N, C-alpha and C positions, 0 to 999 in steps of 0.2 A: 518536543515533537514538532516537526516543521509543518505537517499537514494542517493542524488546527490553526496555526498562525497564518498560513497562506490563505485558508478559507475565511479568515476575518476580512480579508481584502478582496478575494476573488471567488467566483463561483467554483464549485468543486471540479468541474471539467478543466478550468484553467489552472487551478491549484495542482491538480494531478499532472497536467502537462509540464508545469514548472518543476514540480517535485521529481518527476521521472527523469527530466534532463539533469537535475542536480544529482539524483541517484546514479545515473550513468557516469557522470563526471567524477563522482566520489570514488568509483572503481578504476579510474584511469591509471593510478600508480601500478596496479596489478598487471596492466597491459604493458607497462614499460619495464617491468622487472623480469629478467630471464629466470626460467625455472618455475614460474607459476603457470597454471593451466591457461590463464587468460593471455599469456604472452604469445600463444599460438593462434589466438582468435582474432577476428576482425573487430575493431572497435565500433564501427558504425552500426552493424546489426545489433550489437550489445546495447548501445544507447537507445536505438529504436525499440528494442525489446524491453528495456527498462521503462521507457515511457508507456508502452502498452501495459506492462505489469502494474504501473502506478495507476493507470486508468481502471484496472481490474480491482485493485486493493481499496481505492478510495470509497466506492459504494459499500464495501464490506465494513470499513472503518466507520462510516457515517451511519449505516443501518444498525450497527452494534452500539451506537451512542458513545463512541470514542474508546471502546474496548480494543486493546491491541491483540487480543487472543487470536482472532481469525487472521489478522494481518501477520502475526508471528507464525502461525501454522502454515500459512501460504508461503511466507519467505523461507521457512524451514524446508518445505518441500522443494523450493527452487535451489537451495544450496546443498541439499541432500536428497536428490530426486529419486522417485520410485523408478523412473526410466532415466538412468544416469548418462545416456549417450546424447545429451543435448547438442543440437546442431544449429548453425546460423539460420537455417530455413525454419526452425521452430518459431522464429520471430513472426512469420506469417500467421501461424496458428494463434499466437498471443494476440496479434492485432485483430484477427477475426473474433476471438473471444471478447476482446476489449470493446469492439464495435457493437457486438450483440449486447453486452452488459450496459453500454451507454444507451442503446435504444430502449432496453427494458427499464432503465433508471432515468430516462430523459427528464422526467419532472423534477427529480432531485439533483441531477448533475448540472443543470443549467441555472439553478436558483440557489441562493445562499440560505434560504429559509430553513432547510433541514440539515445544513452543514454543521458539523461539530467544530466549535471554535475554542473550546476550553482545552487547555493542555492536560490538565488533570481532571478526569470526570468527577462529579460530585459523589460524596459518600452515599451509601445506601440509606434510604429514609428510615427513621425510627419506627420500630414496631414490626419490621419484617422478620419472620422467623429465621433465626440463625444470624441476625445482624449483631454487631458488637454491642449495641445499646441493650439488646435483650439479654445477652450473655452477662453483661456487667451487673444486671439487676439481680442475678442469682446470689 
């Protein structure tokens, strides 16, 4: 996972901006192949939207201590949307949401102290009901 590795070096805001750019570029081949939905889209709004979405997902990832569940569900909604008529102007709404989320999380977005930097979160501590260690004692 790129985000924890980027957050080792950068504050979450900068890691999210870098990752959003990478995320947008990752999808570039879909824009160049005919027959894909992306081939009819404009690439610039998509990249700007990817950056905004990365700014939205980063606080979710960090607040969940590195769990990818919320990030996964968010991404699933993006590729299989409830409102499937996504338009380039949706980027404006994503940026508004991203800016609101940055303001709300400004103490954690601009400091590395609460950023998740482990690629694999630690296992559950021993003694928690339902943990593997308790089940193996049976």
